[in-house]
One Martini backbone bead per residue (centre of mass of N, CA, C, O) as a GRO file, in nm:
protein
  243
    1MET     BB    1   0.093   0.038   0.025
    2SER     BB    2   0.066   0.355  -0.019
    3GLU     BB    3   0.097   0.660   0.132
    4SER     BB    4  -0.158   0.781  -0.005
    5ALA     BB    5  -0.342   0.552   0.085
    6GLN     BB    6  -0.296   0.562   0.393
    7ALA     BB    7  -0.411   0.864   0.428
    8THR     BB    8  -0.720   0.741   0.381
    9VAL     BB    9  -0.695   0.584   0.654
   10ARG     BB   10  -0.922   0.557   0.897
   11THR     BB   11  -0.831   0.553   1.246
   12LEU     BB   12  -0.895   0.343   1.545
   13VAL     BB   13  -0.772   0.350   1.879
   14VAL     BB   14  -0.832   0.095   2.137
   15ASP     BB   15  -0.710   0.183   2.467
   16ASP     BB   16  -0.651   0.192   2.831
   17GLU     BB   17  -0.345   0.236   2.764
   18ASP     BB   18  -0.186   0.515   2.715
   19ALA     BB   19   0.098   0.428   2.612
   20LEU     BB   20   0.003   0.228   2.393
   21ARG     BB   21  -0.185   0.410   2.239
   22PHE     BB   22   0.037   0.610   2.160
   23PHE     BB   23   0.220   0.410   2.011
   24ILE     BB   24   0.016   0.327   1.792
   25GLN     BB   25  -0.052   0.604   1.680
   26GLU     BB   26   0.239   0.689   1.606
   27THR     BB   27   0.315   0.452   1.423
   28LEU     BB   28   0.078   0.508   1.215
   29ARG     BB   29   0.128   0.808   1.159
   30ARG     BB   30   0.421   0.767   1.042
   31ALA     BB   31   0.295   0.572   0.812
   32GLY     BB   32   0.024   0.770   0.718
   33TYR     BB   33  -0.209   0.762   0.907
   34GLN     BB   34  -0.527   0.823   1.021
   35VAL     BB   35  -0.559   0.915   1.375
   36GLU     BB   36  -0.740   0.788   1.655
   37GLY     BB   37  -0.865   0.787   1.998
   38ALA     BB   38  -0.959   0.546   2.272
   39ALA     BB   39  -0.987   0.482   2.633
   40SER     BB   40  -1.267   0.329   2.578
   41GLY     BB   41  -1.553   0.164   2.505
   42GLU     BB   42  -1.741   0.404   2.533
   43GLU     BB   43  -1.586   0.599   2.343
   44ALA     BB   44  -1.589   0.415   2.094
   45MET     BB   45  -1.901   0.395   2.063
   46GLU     BB   46  -1.944   0.700   2.020
   47LYS     BB   47  -1.770   0.719   1.759
   48LEU     BB   48  -1.913   0.474   1.594
   49ARG     BB   49  -2.204   0.569   1.572
   50ASP     BB   50  -2.110   0.828   1.340
   51THR     BB   51  -1.834   0.681   1.249
   52HIS     BB   52  -1.625   0.591   0.988
   53TYR     BB   53  -1.383   0.330   0.976
   54ASP     BB   54  -1.133   0.152   0.815
   55LEU     BB   55  -0.976   0.120   1.103
   56LEU     BB   56  -0.945  -0.113   1.388
   57MET     BB   57  -0.778  -0.089   1.700
   58LEU     BB   58  -0.830  -0.359   1.944
   59ASP     BB   59  -0.880  -0.408   2.274
   60LEU     BB   60  -1.016  -0.664   2.457
   61MET     BB   61  -0.912  -0.567   2.761
   62LEU     BB   62  -1.124  -0.367   2.882
   63GLY     BB   63  -1.228  -0.150   3.089
   64GLY     BB   64  -1.526  -0.157   3.222
   65ARG     BB   65  -1.847  -0.213   3.071
   66VAL     BB   66  -1.684  -0.206   2.787
   67ASP     BB   67  -1.562  -0.431   2.588
   68GLY     BB   68  -1.415  -0.546   2.299
   69LEU     BB   69  -1.651  -0.726   2.202
   70LYS     BB   70  -1.866  -0.503   2.201
   71VAL     BB   71  -1.728  -0.330   1.994
   72LEU     BB   72  -1.716  -0.539   1.772
   73GLU     BB   73  -2.022  -0.591   1.742
   74MET     BB   74  -2.091  -0.301   1.672
   75THR     BB   75  -1.910  -0.275   1.418
   76ARG     BB   76  -2.037  -0.517   1.252
   77TRP     BB   77  -2.320  -0.384   1.247
   78ARG     BB   78  -2.249  -0.079   1.149
   79TRP     BB   79  -1.938  -0.161   1.010
   80PRO     BB   80  -1.864  -0.431   0.817
   81ASP     BB   81  -1.599  -0.301   0.645
   82THR     BB   82  -1.425  -0.286   0.879
   83VAL     BB   83  -1.103  -0.314   0.980
   84VAL     BB   84  -0.988  -0.563   1.222
   85VAL     BB   85  -0.745  -0.530   1.496
   86ILE     BB   86  -0.638  -0.722   1.755
   87LEU     BB   87  -0.547  -0.674   2.108
   88THR     BB   88  -0.358  -0.879   2.353
   89ALA     BB   89  -0.234  -1.012   2.667
   90HIS     BB   90  -0.457  -1.249   2.625
   91GLY     BB   91  -0.398  -1.550   2.443
   92SER     BB   92  -0.667  -1.689   2.448
   93LEU     BB   93  -0.875  -1.897   2.285
   94GLU     BB   94  -1.142  -1.776   2.372
   95SER     BB   95  -1.097  -1.481   2.286
   96ALA     BB   96  -1.015  -1.535   1.995
   97MET     BB   97  -1.267  -1.696   1.901
   98ALA     BB   98  -1.476  -1.477   1.961
   99ALA     BB   99  -1.355  -1.269   1.763
  100ILE     BB  100  -1.355  -1.442   1.502
  101ARG     BB  101  -1.662  -1.493   1.491
  102GLU     BB  102  -1.720  -1.177   1.457
  103GLY     BB  103  -1.473  -1.048   1.302
  104VAL     BB  104  -1.144  -1.052   1.196
  105ASP     BB  105  -0.815  -0.944   1.034
  106GLY     BB  106  -0.648  -0.948   1.310
  107TYR     BB  107  -0.371  -1.068   1.547
  108LEU     BB  108  -0.229  -0.937   1.853
  109LEU     BB  109   0.033  -0.952   2.082
  110LYS     BB  110   0.140  -0.847   2.373
  111PRO     BB  111   0.394  -0.711   2.278
  112VAL     BB  112   0.460  -0.471   2.012
  113GLU     BB  113   0.618  -0.407   1.723
  114PRO     BB  114   0.628  -0.179   1.480
  115LEU     BB  115   0.668  -0.377   1.239
  116GLU     BB  116   0.437  -0.572   1.317
  117LEU     BB  117   0.211  -0.365   1.313
  118ARG     BB  118   0.238  -0.271   1.014
  119GLN     BB  119   0.205  -0.548   0.881
  120ALA     BB  120  -0.071  -0.630   0.992
  121VAL     BB  121  -0.223  -0.390   0.867
  122ARG     BB  122  -0.146  -0.429   0.569
  123GLN     BB  123  -0.257  -0.719   0.541
  124ALA     BB  124  -0.554  -0.663   0.618
  125LEU     BB  125  -0.610  -0.457   0.395
  126ASP     BB  126  -0.526  -0.635   0.152
  127ARG     BB  127  -0.732  -0.865   0.197
  128ARG     BB  128  -0.986  -0.690   0.171
  129ARG     BB  129  -0.924  -0.577  -0.116
  130THR     BB  130  -0.912  -0.851  -0.260
  131GLN     BB  131  -1.189  -0.946  -0.193
  132ALA     BB  132  -1.343  -0.712  -0.336
  133GLN     BB  133  -1.227  -0.768  -0.615
  134GLN     BB  134  -1.329  -1.063  -0.650
  135GLN     BB  135  -1.634  -0.993  -0.623
  136GLY     BB  136  -1.616  -0.803  -0.900
  137MET     BB  137  -1.519  -1.006  -1.140
  138ASP     BB  138  -1.765  -1.223  -1.163
  139THR     BB  139  -2.019  -1.156  -1.388
  140ASP     BB  140  -2.138  -1.448  -1.475
  141THR     BB  141  -2.230  -1.501  -1.145
  142ASP     BB  142  -2.439  -1.292  -1.017
  143LEU     BB  143  -2.651  -1.522  -1.075
  144ILE     BB  144  -2.811  -1.747  -0.837
  145GLU     BB  145  -3.002  -2.059  -0.885
  146ARG     BB  146  -3.151  -2.250  -0.605
  147ALA     BB  147  -3.384  -2.404  -0.493
  148PRO     BB  148  -3.535  -2.132  -0.321
  149PHE     BB  149  -3.292  -1.964  -0.438
  150ARG     BB  150  -3.179  -1.614  -0.487
  151VAL     BB  151  -2.873  -1.461  -0.613
  152ASP     BB  152  -2.734  -1.124  -0.599
  153VAL     BB  153  -2.415  -1.026  -0.591
  154LYS     BB  154  -2.408  -0.727  -0.677
  155LYS     BB  155  -2.654  -0.647  -0.473
  156HIS     BB  156  -2.656  -0.827  -0.214
  157GLU     BB  157  -2.892  -1.052  -0.262
  158ALA     BB  158  -3.129  -1.275  -0.084
  159THR     BB  159  -3.362  -1.533  -0.161
  160MET     BB  160  -3.667  -1.705  -0.027
  161ASP     BB  161  -3.935  -1.752  -0.180
  162GLY     BB  162  -3.906  -1.422  -0.251
  163LYS     BB  163  -3.766  -1.360   0.023
  164LEU     BB  164  -3.579  -1.157   0.200
  165LEU     BB  165  -3.264  -1.194   0.338
  166ASP     BB  166  -3.103  -1.145   0.662
  167LEU     BB  167  -2.773  -1.094   0.593
  168THR     BB  168  -2.467  -1.105   0.647
  169PRO     BB  169  -2.181  -1.088   0.477
  170ARG     BB  170  -2.077  -1.377   0.573
  171GLU     BB  171  -2.339  -1.533   0.518
  172PHE     BB  172  -2.353  -1.463   0.220
  173ASN     BB  173  -2.078  -1.590   0.136
  174LEU     BB  174  -2.155  -1.875   0.229
  175LEU     BB  175  -2.398  -1.921   0.043
  176VAL     BB  176  -2.254  -1.868  -0.226
  177HIS     BB  177  -2.039  -2.093  -0.205
  178LEU     BB  178  -2.233  -2.331  -0.175
  179MET     BB  179  -2.392  -2.282  -0.446
  180ARG     BB  180  -2.141  -2.284  -0.643
  181ASN     BB  181  -2.060  -2.585  -0.485
  182ALA     BB  182  -2.295  -2.814  -0.510
  183ASP     BB  183  -2.100  -3.061  -0.631
  184ARG     BB  184  -1.957  -3.038  -0.335
  185ALA     BB  185  -1.760  -3.076  -0.073
  186ILE     BB  186  -1.667  -2.859   0.204
  187SER     BB  187  -1.427  -2.745   0.390
  188PRO     BB  188  -1.373  -2.563   0.671
  189GLN     BB  189  -1.120  -2.414   0.567
  190GLU     BB  190  -1.251  -2.289   0.318
  191LEU     BB  191  -1.483  -2.138   0.458
  192VAL     BB  192  -1.306  -1.955   0.635
  193ARG     BB  193  -1.168  -1.810   0.400
  194VAL     BB  194  -1.430  -1.692   0.280
  195VAL     BB  195  -1.557  -1.547   0.553
  196ARG     BB  196  -1.247  -1.440   0.681
  197GLU     BB  197  -0.964  -1.439   0.558
  198TYR     BB  198  -0.858  -1.714   0.712
  199ASP     BB  199  -0.597  -1.928   0.841
  200PRO     BB  200  -0.606  -2.198   0.997
  201VAL     BB  201  -0.419  -2.385   1.203
  202ASP     BB  202  -0.652  -2.612   1.211
  203THR     BB  203  -0.918  -2.823   1.196
  204PHE     BB  204  -1.034  -2.755   1.473
  205GLU     BB  205  -1.053  -2.447   1.429
  206ALA     BB  206  -1.221  -2.452   1.169
  207ARG     BB  207  -1.470  -2.596   1.293
  208ASP     BB  208  -1.527  -2.386   1.517
  209ILE     BB  209  -1.575  -2.148   1.334
  210CYS     BB  210  -1.776  -2.258   1.113
  211LYS     BB  211  -2.022  -2.351   1.298
  212TRP     BB  212  -2.111  -2.068   1.364
  213TYR     BB  213  -2.202  -1.983   1.071
  214ILE     BB  214  -2.383  -2.222   1.019
  215HIS     BB  215  -2.581  -2.171   1.248
  216ARG     BB  216  -2.673  -1.886   1.153
  217LEU     BB  217  -2.772  -1.965   0.873
  218ARG     BB  218  -2.977  -2.183   0.952
  219ARG     BB  219  -3.169  -1.993   1.117
  220LYS     BB  220  -3.251  -1.839   0.828
  221ILE     BB  221  -3.307  -2.110   0.611
  222GLU     BB  222  -3.426  -2.325   0.796
  223PRO     BB  223  -3.703  -2.487   0.888
  224ASP     BB  224  -3.503  -2.705   1.045
  225PRO     BB  225  -3.202  -2.676   1.206
  226SER     BB  226  -3.189  -2.973   1.332
  227SER     BB  227  -3.276  -3.057   1.006
  228PRO     BB  228  -3.104  -3.005   0.754
  229ARG     BB  229  -3.139  -2.924   0.391
  230TYR     BB  230  -2.908  -2.705   0.275
  231VAL     BB  231  -2.696  -2.744   0.519
  232VAL     BB  232  -2.481  -3.015   0.491
  233ASN     BB  233  -2.344  -3.276   0.637
  234VAL     BB  234  -2.010  -3.424   0.587
  235ARG     BB  235  -1.861  -3.677   0.708
  236GLY     BB  236  -1.520  -3.588   0.743
  237VAL     BB  237  -1.535  -3.307   0.555
  238GLY     BB  238  -1.820  -3.114   0.585
  239TYR     BB  239  -2.001  -2.924   0.341
  240ARG     BB  240  -2.322  -2.891   0.169
  241PHE     BB  241  -2.554  -2.834  -0.084
  242GLY     BB  242  -2.894  -2.877  -0.063
  243GLU     BB  243  -3.173  -2.992  -0.297
   0.00000   0.00000   0.00000
């Protein structure tokens, strides 16, 4: 990413440690980013309520009533295209998995070096940009129809029996990938890369992340989520689209 491009990236750094927040802000500012700070979850929520940021640097373990996961949930609901990189001194699997399920683009453990910070941010922004470009490339498959679903990829609309489905961007991408690949079973690792642009450490992690999105999608499209008809398990392999 060029310096001129970085200068257009509006960034919010959320951390309740003053010294660390200052360090992150200055590191990114010197790299050419537009940077603001928030010292608490409450302050971050206030800023995010009316302001769109291209990049959010977020500490998971914030003090006060509003923790990092609540800020993340609000961001994903209000500004789903914001790139989120989380930082935490507590690299527990539980906190990491909760954040990944909600949707993050990068993950850093404190303490972090300036070079590591800049690289993680650049990679997260590049991945999101590549994903957006890929979504706009394939014009021949903008319309996908597999009864009872009809998906318009360009308009980002999905209907079931003619009724518009209320899907998040990641749920939409999951449904599109399953429908486009209805002729085969798809591994959890592949589905995680599709919905999260994230490479799981192993199969266990991939399954744990994937089943969260599968569960949410099934709740919105299956007549009986406990006995799925359209998003079907393939034992030992992954999932396939059922018709």
